[in-house]
N, C-alpha and C positions, 0 to 999 in steps of 0.2 A: 653124354648123358646127364653128367652133373651139372653141366651149363645149362641144359634144357630145363631141369629140375629147378635151378635158381631163377632161370628167366621167368619160368611159370609163377614161381612165388610171388616175385615182385611185380607182375603183370597185373594192370588194373582189373577189376571184375566188369564184366560185360553189364551194360545198362540194363534194367528190367524193362522189358517190353510195356509198352503204354498206348493208349488210345484216347481219342475225343469222344466225350460223352456229354449230351445236353440235358439229360434228365434222368432220374431214377424214381420210377413210380411204384410205391409199395401199394399192397392190397389191391392189385389189379385182377379182375375176374373174368375178363373177355379176351385175354391173349394166351389162352390155352387151359386145361383143366385145373381145378383147384384155385387156391390163393396164391398170386404169383408176383414177383418183383419184375417189372419191365426195366429193362435198361435200353436207353434210346441213344443210338450211335451217330454221331454228326457224319454228314456227307451222303450224297445221293447222286447216281447218274441220270435220274429221270428229273423232269420239272413238269410234273402234272398239274394241270390248270386246277384242280380241285384240292390239291395237298393241304392238310390241316396242320401239318408241321412245317411251315416254311423256314422255321430257324434251323432245320436239319439239313438243308440242302448244301450249304458251303460246309467245306471240311475245316473251316476256321471258325473261331468264335463270332458270335454276332451281337450287335448292340441293340438293345430293346428298351423302349422308353413307354412307360404306363402313365400316360399324360394324366389319366383320371385319379391316379393316387399322389401326383405331384403337389406339394405344398409351396412350391415357389420360394423356397428358403434360401436358395442359391449356394447351398452348402458344396453341391456338386461342381459348380462352376469355379469356387473357391479351391477344391481339392484337386481339379484338373491340372496336372503338369504341363499339359500342352496348350493350356487356356483354349480348349476347343467348344467350350459351351457358353453360349451368349443368349441373353433375354432380348428377342427383337419383338416390340409390340405386344408385350406380355406373353410371348410364346418362346419357351426355352428351345433353343436349336443347337444341334451339334456339327461342327464343321468337319472337313476331311482332315484336319490336323489329329483327329482321334486316333490313338494308336491301341484302342481296346485293353489298356491297362487295367481297367477295373477299379481305379481308385473312386470313381463317382459312385459305383453300385456299393462300394463298401462303405461309403460315408452316408448315403441315402437310408435313413431311417425308415421313410415310408414305402421302401422297395419300389420306387419308381423307375429307378434305372437298375438294369440287370444285364449280365453277360451270360449269353445262352452258349453253353460249351465250355468245357476245361478237360485238360489232360488228366487222365487216372492212370497210374501205374497198375498192374495186374494186381498186386497186393492190396493197392488201395481199394480197388472195386471188389475184391473178395471180402475184405474187411467189412464194407457195407452190406454185401449180401449175406453174410453170416450172420448179420442181427436178425434176420427173418428165418432163420432155419426152422424154429419152432412152428411157424405158420404153415411152411411147406410139409413136414411131417404130418401135421394134423389134418391138413386138407386134401393132401395129394398133389400139392401144388409145386411150384418151383420158379425158375428163372427164364424169362423170355427176352431174346434180343430182338430189337425192334429199331426204329430210326425215322428218317433217313434209311439208309441201307448197311446192314451190318457187313455184308460182303465186300463193301466199299473199304472196310479196314480189315482186310482178310486175316492177316496173320493175328491180329488183336483178338479178333472174334474166334479164331481157331483156339487160341491160347486160353481165352475166357472159357469156352465150352469144355476143354480138357480140365481146367482147373475145378470147373463145377464137377464135373464127372468124378474127379479124384475125391470130392466131399460128399459124393453120393446124391447131388442135387440134380433132379430132372430138369431137362432143357427143352426150349421151343425157340425157333427162330422165325421171325417174320420177313419175308423177303419179297422183293418185286422180281426176283430171278434173273436180273440183268447181271450176268458174270460170265468169265470164260468157263466152259464146262467143267475143266478138271478143277478150277478153284471152287465151282459151285458144289460138286460131289464132295469134296474135301470138308467143307462145313457141314452141307445137308445131313452127310452121313454120321458126323459127330453130335448132331443134335437128336433128342427123343421125339420131337415133332416137328414138322414144318407147316407154317401157315404161308401159303404161297398167294400174293395178290395177283391177280389176273385182271388186268385193266381192260383190255379190249383184244379182239382176235384179228380183226382187220389190220392189216400191217400199215398201210397208209395213214388210216385215221389215228393209230395209236402213235404214229410219227409225230403228227400234227399236234396231239393233245398231250403228249408227254416229252416230246423233244427227241425220240428215240424209236428206232424200229424195234419190233418185238420179235424179231428172228431167233436171238440167243435165250428170251424168256421163254418161247414156245418149246425149244430144243431142251432146256433145262427141265422144264415141267415133264415132257415126255419121258426123259430119262429117269426122273424121280418116280413116276408111276411105274416104269417098268422094273425099277429096283424093290418096288414093294415097300417104301418107307412110310411110317406113319405120316398123313398128308391131308391136310385140308385145304381146299382152294377157295379163296376168299375173292368174291367179286364186288367191289364198291359200285352200287348202283347209283350213277350220276345222271339226273334228267338232262336230256338234250345231248349226252355225251354218249352213252353206251346203253341206253334202254329204249332204243327204237326197235321196231319189229324185224328189221334186218339184223341188228345187233344181238338181239334175243336168239334168233335164229342161228347166228353164227355160233353163240355159246353153245347152244344146244347140239348142233352138228359136231363142233370140235370136242366138247366134253362127253358128248354121248359115245364118240368112237374111242377117246381116252379112257373112260371109266375110272376117274380117281375115287379115292374111297370115300370123300364127302366134299359137299360144296357148301359154302356159307354165302348168303348174300347180305352185304353191309348197307344200309341205307345212307346215302349221302347226308351230311349235315354242315351247317356253314359256321360251326362254332369257332372254326380256325381263322375266319375272316378278320377278326379283330387283332390278330398276330401280325397280320400284313402291314396294317396302319402303326403298329408298335415297332415295327421293323423299318417303317418309312417306305413301305412298297404298296402297289396298287394290287388289290384282290382281282385276279383274272376273271373269276365267274360272276363278279358284280353281285346282283340280287338273285342269284339262281335259287330256284324253290327246291324244297325237300322233295323227294318221291312220294306220292300218294300210297297209301297202305293197299288199296285195291290194285294198282300198278304192280307193287312188289308180289302181292300175293298170284297175280296171273303170271310174273316172271317165274317164280318159285314153280307154279305148277306146270309150266311148260317144260322146265328142266327136269321135273320129277317125272313127266310123261315119258321122258327119253330114258328113264330107268336110273336116274341120278339119286343120290341121298342128299337132299337139298334141306337146308334150315334157313330160317330168316330170322336175322337178328333184329330185335326191336330197338 
């Protein structure tokens, strides 16, 4: 026993749990009740064509270049230890030699170069959250976990929710629902509110437009409704993707049978298109139009006729 106590005393402490976060948005008002701080987790199992946070998909940091801010001072090229930045025909290019060390972002006074995603320990993240406690108390707000997909960093998401609860902070989690049922229940039951993104009901269409089948998503949504947890089903309305008569009928039939507490329609917008360019990627939807208000109202009214509590977010 004495030897055990001695070895325990000299054993190194276990490292604090940590996770990858790519944004902390303060004063958010659309991610749950009240004024909220939304924490965006890196990593997502889906690859939705309309994703407006493409920097969230990878589980590792991403390099972003805001060309419109660049002053072509070449400080970034001089600071790069890998000599990965070169000016070619007046255009700054970054080669595969880049290791995402972040030196270029640190030196760039114009913030033209940024690294999306950094590791936070639980303590570091809670220190950021505690700065906003007064706004939560006054507005009935709290913290929302978004992404990416928070459940893709299951242990960190669960620890973060637990820490918020210990501090009396109300929590919400925005999820696509793609997770093993046991893991999903563990995190969903720890949050005060679940904002559940339902993209499509048709399995084959879901697979084609997001890169994954929706079987676990529908299973998790059905389990959540059965558990009677506070829940809002969110449908991103994307013209040409999920707003056809057949799609709307599928939503009406499925959700009309399921009877979730609330449904919210989120009109597609293309504000994330520029992010693809900054990441050096091609935007999958090109010049897709935004949904017309008349079409959104018709979508809402169809679901309402099925007895669902539906709101349309402008």
